[in-house]
N, C-alpha and C positions, 0 to 999 in steps of 0.2 A: 866680383862677388855676385852671386845670384841667389835668388830665393824661389823655392818651389812651394806653392801652396796647393795642397791636395785636400779637397773637401769631400767627405763621404757621408752621404745621407742615407740612413737605413730606415725604411718604413716598414710597418707591420704589413704582411701580405693578407689579402682578403680571405675571410673565413666563410665558407659556404655550408650549406645544410648538412652535408655528409661528414663534416668534420666535428660536429657538436657532440659534447658529452652532457650528461644530465647534471644540472646544477641544483644545489639545495640553497635555502636562504642564507646559510652560514658562509657560502662561497661567493657571495656577491662581492666584487672588488672593482674599484675604479682607481687607476693610477693618476698621478698628477698630470695635468694637461699644461701645455705651454702657456705661460702667463701672457696676458694681452689677447687671448683667444676670445672671439665672440661666437657663442653657440646658441642656435635657435632650434628648439624642438617644434616640429609641425606634426601634430597628432590627429589621427582619424577618429572622429566621433560620429561617423555616418551610421545609418540604421543597421547596416550589416554587422557592426561591431557588437550587436546584441546576440549574435549567433554564438554557438558553443564550440569550444576547442578543448580537447582533453578534459571534458566534463565541466568546464567553466566558461562563462561568457568571455569573449575575447577582450572586451573593454575592461573587465575586472583584472584579467591577466596583465594587460598593458599598464593599468594604474598601479597594480601591486609591484610590478617590476620597476616602474619609475620611482615609486616611493623608496624602494630598496637602494637604488643607485644614486638618486639626487643628494642624499646627505653626505656622500663620499666624494662629491666633486670638489675640486680645488676652489675655495671661496674667492680667489682672485680672478677666476674666470667669469666673465659676464655671460649670463644665460637668460633666455626668454622662452616664452611659450605662445605659440599660435595654434589654434585648433580649427577644424572645419567639420561641417556636417552636424553641428550641435543644435541647429534649428532648421526648420523646414521652409518657412516663408510662405507667402500666399500664392506665388506663381513659381514656375520652374526657374525663371530668371533670378528671383529672390533666393531660391534654394541653391543656385549655382554661384551665389555671392555670399553664402553663409560661411565666412572665414573671418576669424577675429583674433587680434593680438590680445591675449589674455594678460600676459605679463611682459612688459617691455624688457628688452635686453639690458641687464644691469648686473653689477657685481653682487656677490653674496645673496643670490636670488633663489636659491634652491628651495628654501622653506616656503616661499610664496608660490612658487610653481607647484610644489607638491600639494599645498592647500587648495589651489585652484582646481585641481583635478577632481576633487570631491563634489564640486558643484555642477559638473558637466554630465549631460546624458546624451547617448547616441540617438539621433533622430533622422538626419537628412541625407543629402547627396554626397558626392565625392569630388568637390571642385579642387583638384590638386593643382592644376596650372594656375588658376586664379590665386590660390594661396601662395604659390611660389612667386608670382608677380608682385603680390602685395609685400611679401617678405623682402624681396630684393629692392623694391622701390621705396618702401617706408620703414621697415623694421630695423634695417641697418643704417638708416640715414644718419650721416655725420660721423660714422665710424670708419677709421682707416685700418689698414692691415687685413689680416686673414679673417674670413667669416665662414662659419660652418653651419650647415643645416642638416638636421637629422629628421628625415621624413619617414613616418611610420604609417602604413596604410594596409587595409585588408582587401583592397580592390583597386581596379584601374580607374582612370579618369572617366566620369560619366556625364560631363558637362560640355561635350562637343568641342573639346580642345585637346591639345597634345602637349604634355610636359616635355617630351623628347624634342619636338620641334621648337618649343620655347627655349630650352637651354642651348640648342644648337645655334640659335640666333644670339642668345645672351653671351656665350663665350667669345663671340666676335668683338664684343666691346667691354666685357668684364671678365677678368681672370682671377678675381679676389674671392670668389665664392665657390665653395665645394659642397656638394650635396651627397650625403649618404642616404640610401633608401633601404628601408626594412619592409619587405613584402611579407605580410602575415597571412598564412593560409590561403594563398592565391594559386590557382591551378590553370587559369586561362593564359595560354601562351602569348597572345597578343598583349595582354596587360603586363605580363612579366617582361616582355621585350621592351615595352614603352618605359617601364620603371627602371630596368637595367640601363637603358640608354640615358635616362635622366641622371643617373649617378655617374656612369663612366665618362660621359662627355665633359662633366665638370671635374674630372679626376677624383671623384668620390668612390665609395664602395657600395656594393649591392649585396644584400643579405636576403636569402630566401628561407624564411622561418616557417616550418610546417608544424611545429609542436610548441608547447609552452616553454620547454627547456631551450629550444632554439631561439625563441623570442628573447629570453633572458640573456643568452650569450650574444645575440645580435646587437642589442642595445649596449651591452657592456663592451663589446669589441669596437663598436662604432665610436663610443666615447674615447676609448683607449687608443684608437688609431690616430688621434691627433698628435700623439707623442712621437717625436723623432729623435734620433741620436746622431750627433755630428762628431766626426773625428777629424781633427786638423793636424796635418803633419808638415812641419816647416824644417827645411834643411838649409844649412849654410856650409859653404866649402871650408 
């Protein structure tokens, strides 16, 4: 007698900018995510988020999208919020350490995360690498299993570090963290390359959102990409 176990894991394929359709508020949809998932949003509140995209400030587009998506998250999923660039500091060093865990990762936390966004204003720098280091070292402390980060930024690192180099070292010792990166209205090729590297090295997904509609679908797809389907086929003679 023998048994053959065949496991097929089907993952959603990455969706890039040229695949997007226009979304209306009625079309926001978030499917259930695997229970036990830990999800941390790292959102950009640097000064450049005050700039306009499609007639509105980028920060307003980001907050509006988050407000639409958060209530539809599975309440069993533990989520948290870290932000950067929300303060300037007295020195460049202070500005490059302006990264704060606003809402610790915990279950049924969507309402708290949504409320926190109202109190934040874009002001400072873009310390992406420092934020990732803090998230990995502190924000997931004590959690086992899978951990996902959704990083949304409208610019590359500007604090003399490299998120790509950081994750290349990270994956040598940690394989439990996946980073999805949403690049919002970024045209600099070097910045895009750094951000794409940050996601792909960790087996995450990279989204290049150049419009408000693409931003909506990027966040929606990033959340939904956690879902996977497993088919098991067992045969006995």
